[in-house]
C-alpha positions, 0 to 999 in steps of 0.5 A: 873622341871616345868617352874613355879617351875624354875621361883620360884627359881629366888628369891633364886639366884642372877642371872637367865638366860632365853636364847631361840630364838625369839618367845619362850615366854620368855617375856610372861612366865616371865611377867606372873610369875612376876605379881604374886610375892610380891617382889618389881620388875623392868623391863627394855626392852633394845634396841641397844642404850643401848650399852653405859655405861652412858645410861645403868646406867641411864635406869637401875636405872630408871627401879629399881625406877619405881618398888621402887620409893624411891630407889636411888634418889641421885644416879639418880640425879648424873647420870642425872647431867652428872656424869659417875661413874666407874663401881666399884663406881656405884656398891658400890653406888647401894649396899649402896642404896640396904642396905638402901632400906631394901628389896629384889628386882627382876630386869628383863633385857629384850632383853639382846642379844642386849647388846655387849658393853664391859663396860656394860657387865663388869658392869653385871659381877661386879654385880655378882662378890660379889652379893648383897643378896637383888638383883635378876637379870633376863636376857632374851636373844635370845642367851647366853651373853658374861658373865662367865656363867660357873663360876656362874653355878659352884658357884650355883648362877644361874637359867637357862631356855632354849628352852626346858624348854619353849617348850610346851609339847604335853599335854600342846599343847592340853590344849592350843589348846582346850582353843583357838579353839571353837572345840577340835582338834583330836589327829592326829591334835594335834600330827601334831601341836606339830611336826610342831611347836615343842612346839614353843610358837609363832608358837602355838599362831599364829597357833591358830589364823590362824586356826580359827576353827578345821574343816580344821586343818589337811589340814592347819597344813600339809602346815606348813614348819618346819623352824620357820621363815617360820612358823612365816611369813606364820602364820602371813600372815594367821592371818593378812588376817583375820583381818578387813582392818581398824584394819590391817591398824592400826596395820601396821602404829602403828608399828613405835611406841615403845609404844602406847596410844589411843590418840597417835594412833589417831594422827598418823594414816593417813588417819584416819578412820572415828569415830576411837577410838584409846583406843577401837581399842587397847583394841580390838587388846588386846582381839584378842591376837594379840601380844599386851603387856600392859605397865600400869595397867590401860591399857592406854599404850601398845607395840607390841611383838617384833617379831610381831612388826618387821614383821609389820614394815617390811611389812609397809616398803615394802608396803609404800613410804618413805614419808608415813613412814616419815609422820607417824614419824613426826605426832608422834613427834608432838604428843609427843612434845605437851604431854611433852614427849620430848625424844620420840618427838626428836627420831621421829623427827629424824626418820622423817628426820625433822631435823629442828624440832628436832633441834628446840626441843633441842633449846627450851628445852636445857636451862631448862635442863642446869639450872637443871644440866641435862648434860647427858640428853643433851649429849644424845639428841645431839648424836641423830643427824648426825654430818653434822646436828650438824655442821650446828646448833649453838644450838647443837654446844653450847649444846656440848660445855657446856657438854665438858666444865662442864663434860670433862673440855676440853678447846681445844675442847671448843675453837674449838666448839665456833669458829665453832659457830662464823662461823655459826653466821656470815654465817646464817641469823637468827632473830636478837634477837636469833642471839644476844642470841646465840652470848652472850652465845657463848662469855661466853664459849669463855671467859673461855679458855681465863681466863685459858690462863692468858688473864683475861681482854679478859675473863672479856670483853666476860663475862660482855657484855654477862651478859648484854644480856642474860635473867635470864632464862639462869641461868647456862650460867649467873652463869658462866658469874658471876663466870669468871667475878669475878675470872678474876677481881681477876687475874687483881688485882681488889680484891674488884671488884671481890668480888662485882661481886660475890655478884651481882651474889649471889643476882641473885641466891637468886632471881632465879625463881624456888628456891634460888641457891648458885652457884655464892657464889662459886666464892667467895670461889675461890677468897678467895683460890687464895688470900690465905684466908683460913678464907674466904674459910671456911666461903664460905663453911659454907654459901653454906651448909647453903644455900643448904638445899633442895634436888635440891641444892646438887650440891652447898652443894657438893661444900661447902664440897669441900671448907671446905675440902680445908680449913681443909686440909691446917690447918692440920685438917685431920679428918675434911678434910676427913669428908668433902671430904667423905660427898661430895662424898656421894652426888656424883650426884653433881659431874660434873667433876672437883669437885669430882676429887679434893675431891678424891685428898684431900682424897688421901693426907689424906691417905698419911698423915696418912699412910693408903697405902691400902686406898690410892692405892684404891682411886688412881685406882678409880680416874684413872678409873674415868677420863678414863671413862670420856674420858677427856685428861685434867683430865687424865693428872691431875690425872697422875700429882697427881700420881707423886705428891704422888711419891714425897711425898713417896720419889720416886723422880727419877720416878717423875723427869722423868715424869716432864722433859717430861711434861715440854716440853709442859708446858704452863702458866695457871690460877691455881684456884683449890686445886691441881696445877699440875704446882707445882708438876712439880716443886716439881718433878724437885726439888726431882730429880735435879742434877747439870745439871738440876738445871738451868732448875729448877731455870728457871722454878721456876722463870717462875712459880713465875712470873705467880703467881704474874701476876695473883695475886695467893697468894696460888701458890706464897706461895708454889713457894717461899717455893720451892725456899727456898728448892732450894737455901738451896740445893745449900748452899745459906742459906741467899737466902733460908731464904729470900724466906722462910720468904716471904712465911711464911709472906703470909701464916701465917695470914691464918695458912697454915700448910700442904702446908709446911709439904707436902714439906717433910724432906728438908722443915722440916730441913730448918724450923728448921734451920730458927727457930734456926737462927731467933727464936724470929721473928714474925714467931717463933710460926707459924714455931713451929706449922708447925714443930709439924705437922711433928710428926706422926698422930694418925688420921688414925683410926679417919677417919673411924668414920662416923664423925671424931673427930676434933683436939680440940675434940681430945685434950678434949678427951686426958684430959678426959682420964687423968680424968680432970674435965670440969673446969680443961679442960677449964683452960688447953685449955683456953676455957669456961666450957660450950664449954668443955661440948659442945665438950664432947657431940659431942665426945659422939655422934661421938663415939656412947657412953654414958659417959666418961669411955665408950668414953675413952675405945672406943677411945683406941679401935680405937687407938685414945688414947694410 
């Protein structure tokens, strides 16, 4: 089959592998075919740095978006925001984007032989496990990659092209020679050329350039060895010897560049030839076929063929002093920096050994990237530096500290990094204002571990003094200052002061220069949660959704859904909790660590409540995989603790208790501001597996936990601890103490209507509530206890969760009455609402079920098992 015919099969298979040694024209052949197809297409040239899953995901998506600019905007923002999804999650999101895109697309991964990272290879394997019909992947490689090629070959999913497919036949060699030379070669010379090069594209091309004319062809061809590397070196020398000196100097010096434009080349060359026109020189090199590949249709940007570049670069390093090479990199760095290409400016500054310049680039631009939540990009920048350089730079250490805090939530590492910054600031002589800004930023980071270590006064002092110093252009750093000032005041018992500080942060959000933000509004949500004020949590969630209307506010929108999911779950609105958790995960690009982890946990609790074991297992595996990929020990512990929370819910107290006894040895009291609290799981697990020998340690742990909750004014945790104490006292036969603890818990929980908190404590709490209701049936808690007990009944929500937007509890009530053929007025009387409200609920039901009327709604609901 002819090469073009093989290439035409690319659009009919999920995968194409073009595997051949260097110089066989893989890139040239595919690129020429590429330009003649109508499908959307993307090209990614890989390098050794792409052996990192996060980088590969970013560049892979960026390449696709260059070919299809409207593709994957949300997924791109997620990756830029520091969210490293698992391989499975990335593929699911990528498939979703392909479904929405609605067209087939061809993606070429050039130089795939450079990829050896197991995670990246696993991503490609998973792309092919159940390939999407719209994606056609093309791998160009110098050797077969470590992928299950035989399996894909057996499933007829592959097109393969190898050296023999790419070799020029004798007839093709003759045609090529005739087009390249002024005079035709004779048959003997063509045979000699074919034999020496064996149809090797790079050898043929260089031979045509070196021969110049056919006169002495036989003599020159006989000099060729048969080894391809020797041929390449010999022919390159022959070609370059015929190039004018100014062009040769241009070629050799610009070989340090990954891509070139005329102005860039003019800035880099030294000494610069008089009257040099960089654009014209590049176009002349292109006209001479000197292995120059255009990167843009306007022919403004080019790159050298990799083989040619490597040979030129090798010659340059052999012939030039290190200082000369470094000088070229330095000039390239300055040009890229002035042009706004910061990534390449940084890369060349490091290559030049100009570490202070490189550090300065990071220092100048890092707060802008922090404000844009481009955490992954900053991490990539910081990893370009040798460790010894990082250890001597406050800016690089602070950049690392933000990444570790926001993405990995590793407080111990934050403390290590901020201590190192303190040492540097005490030792280095810096301009006073710069030193003041660095110290203030470092102090905010230092305050965070103090808050979680139950030292809110220290955390507050660090944050408040820093807020007096940092300019508003340090938006992200200041937002953390407002947040931890507010929650520190709450932990100190100054609830009014906490809300006032949060409001001050919100005013700064609204006045932010680029666009209004909603980050500080989240502080109010955390304060309300710890105050056990579900109404306040709900209001914050709704306000964040209202405020976060633009595309660059998806992070705030995600936190809004998080707060609403917390509120819905605790009120036993499982459909609402599922809806908001899933909406948050649609915007996965807002996840920077904790946020998406907690929405994962909320979803798992919903699946547990409705008995969807398959969904629960899948969600747990994904969460475990995600935290491992994030390389975050604290988050690994968090998910492991939650796995034992599930074990308790499922009645496996023995396993959970074994984990708890081991974890208890390293227990440290800490602030507990989030939806899920591992310290409470410890208590539940100890209680589930407690024997007579373990009861005293459990009692002691509950006393410590209650003391911690009271001292930090965390009413949500206190409500749960008191409920656990009630179960503990009941298990010892002390009903009076059990009722006293339960009554206190209910008094704190009733104003907001917490339901799931009690239901998730299982049958022992159910029995305690029943006995409490019988003994105190006319108390102020009677109706509330009845509502909690009613929530223990099996839920019919499971199928409701599969709707795009689930029905709320009230809508389900209306649906029940619609099925009983009540009129709107009768439904209004039954539910004590207005007929207009009934009509509004009915419209929402029809929209969610995608039906037109009452009868269709009832039928659809029965199919979904929402009705008997």
